[in-house]
C-alpha positions in Angstrom: 83.3 109.0 136.0 85.3 112.4 137.0 83.0 115.2 137.9 84.9 117.1 135.0 83.2 115.1 132.1 81.3 118.3 131.0 84.1 120.7 131.3 84.7 122.8 128.2 88.4 121.9 127.9 88.3 118.3 128.1 84.9 118.1 125.7 87.3 120.0 123.5 90.2 117.6 123.6 87.8 114.6 123.5 86.8 116.6 120.1 89.9 117.3 118.8 91.2 113.3 119.6 88.0 111.9 118.1 88.4 114.2 115.1 91.6 113.2 114.8 91.5 109.2 115.2 88.7 108.9 112.5 85.5 108.6 114.9 83.2 110.6 113.5 83.8 109.2 110.2 83.5 105.7 111.5 80.1 107.4 113.2 78.8 108.4 110.4 79.2 105.7 107.7 77.9 103.2 110.8 74.5 105.7 111.1 74.2 105.8 107.3 74.7 101.7 107.4 72.1 101.9 110.3 69.3 103.4 108.2 69.5 101.7 105.0 69.8 98.3 107.1 66.7 99.3 108.5 65.3 100.8 105.1 66.2 97.8 103.3 64.2 95.2 105.6 61.1 97.4 105.7 61.2 97.7 102.1 61.8 93.8 101.3 58.8 92.7 103.7 56.6 95.4 102.6 57.5 94.5 98.6 56.7 90.6 99.9 54.0 91.0 101.4 51.9 93.4 99.2 53.0 91.5 95.4 54.0 88.1 97.0 53.2 86.4 100.2 51.9 87.4 103.3 54.8 87.0 105.7 52.8 86.9 109.1 51.9 83.5 107.4 55.5 82.3 106.7 56.5 83.4 110.0 53.5 81.4 111.6 54.1 78.6 109.8 58.3 78.4 110.2 57.6 79.3 114.1 55.1 76.9 114.6 57.5 74.1 114.0 59.4 75.6 116.8 58.0 76.0 120.4 58.7 80.0 121.9 60.9 78.6 124.6 63.3 77.3 121.8 63.3 80.3 120.0 64.3 82.2 123.3 67.2 79.6 123.8 68.6 80.3 120.5 68.5 84.3 121.0 69.8 83.9 124.2 73.0 81.6 122.8 73.3 84.3 120.0 73.3 87.4 122.6 75.7 85.1 124.9 78.4 84.0 122.0 79.0 85.7 118.9 75.6 87.5 117.9 75.1 85.7 114.9 71.7 86.4 114.4 70.8 89.6 114.2 68.2 90.7 116.5 66.2 92.4 114.4 64.6 88.7 113.1 63.7 88.3 116.7 62.1 92.0 117.1 59.8 91.1 113.7 59.0 87.1 115.2 57.7 89.2 118.5 54.7 90.5 116.2 52.8 87.7 116.6 52.5 87.7 119.9 49.7 89.7 121.5 51.2 91.8 123.4 54.2 92.1 121.5 55.6 94.9 123.8 56.3 92.5 126.7 58.2 90.2 124.3 60.6 92.8 123.1 61.1 94.0 127.0 61.9 90.1 127.4 64.2 90.3 124.4 65.8 93.4 125.3 66.8 92.4 129.2 68.1 89.3 128.0 70.2 90.8 125.1 71.4 92.8 128.4 72.2 89.5 130.6 74.0 87.9 127.3 76.2 91.2 127.0 77.4 90.6 131.0 77.5 87.1 130.0 80.1 87.9 127.3 82.1 90.0 129.7 82.3 87.4 131.8 83.1 84.7 129.1 85.6 87.5 127.6 87.6 87.8 131.2 88.0 84.0 131.2 88.8 83.6 127.9 91.4 86.2 128.2 93.3 84.3 130.9 94.0 81.6 128.5 97.2 82.6 126.9 96.4 80.4 123.2 92.8 82.0 122.9 93.7 85.0 124.2 95.9 85.4 121.2 94.0 84.2 118.5 90.9 86.4 119.6 93.4 89.4 119.8 94.2 88.6 116.1 91.0 87.8 114.9 89.1 91.3 116.0 92.2 93.3 116.1 90.0 96.0 114.6 87.8 95.9 117.2 90.0 95.7 120.1 92.1 98.7 118.6 88.7 101.0 118.9 88.1 100.1 122.3 91.5 101.1 123.2 91.1 104.3 121.0 87.3 104.8 122.0 86.5 103.2 125.2 83.2 103.9 126.4 82.0 105.9 123.3 82.6 102.7 121.1 81.1 100.4 123.6 77.9 102.6 123.7 77.9 102.5 120.1 78.1 98.8 119.3 75.4 98.4 122.0 73.1 101.0 119.7 74.0 100.2 116.2 74.5 96.6 114.2 78.4 96.0 115.3 78.1 92.4 116.8 77.6 93.7 120.5 78.4 90.2 121.8 81.8 90.2 120.5 82.2 93.8 121.7 81.5 92.5 125.3 84.0 90.0 125.2 86.8 91.7 124.3 85.7 94.2 127.0 86.0 91.8 129.1 89.6 90.8 128.1 90.9 93.8 128.2 89.4 94.8 131.7 86.9 97.3 130.9 85.8 98.6 134.0 82.9 96.7 134.7 80.4 99.2 136.3 80.8 101.3 133.6 80.3 98.5 131.0 76.7 98.1 132.9 75.9 101.2 132.8 76.7 101.1 128.9 74.7 97.9 128.5 71.3 99.6 128.9 71.8 100.9 125.6 71.3 97.7 124.2 67.6 97.9 126.1 67.3 101.3 124.2 68.1 100.0 120.9 65.4 96.9 120.9 62.5 99.5 121.5 63.7 101.8 119.6 64.3 99.5 116.4 60.6 97.8 117.6 58.9 100.8 116.9 60.3 101.6 113.5 59.7 98.1 112.3 56.4 97.6 113.8 55.1 101.1 112.7 56.5 100.4 109.0 55.6 96.5 109.0 51.7 96.7 110.2 
């Protein structure tokens, strides 16, 4: 990054650019969605646990049939390909362990590594014309946002419920600087601990 990153004139230009391109509106809408989604999850779980059934019993009965390493494998595949399963379900699953924060740490590290795998995979598929063309058309909106907002959008995807692995794939396809990408990915780890703190605090 440039040493002038915090230069007032540069920051003012960035602010005007984000304002003109609709980034702040995008940020506000998705922040509201995150808060609403977390509240919805917590409310549903609290209602079910209080008046219908013990959710811990359900989770235990379901996951007793699946070995822990299989759950980790499913999570790894999800985080490394297209993020088909919301990570919050795995965060809730971590509650069953004696040391849930250790499991949260493992999930966060796996998610971070999954993002790197997705980035590398993106560079590879980006070199295949037909696949590149399909993905470019399929995720045109995300590509526009990466090109328009760059690191800010990738950081946002790491923290909020935008399909992170897809953004990582597209970042690889677009040859986004790898070293900066690795730094931005640390926010993914922060996300797991933040959501874990919220969900554990409200569901316990």
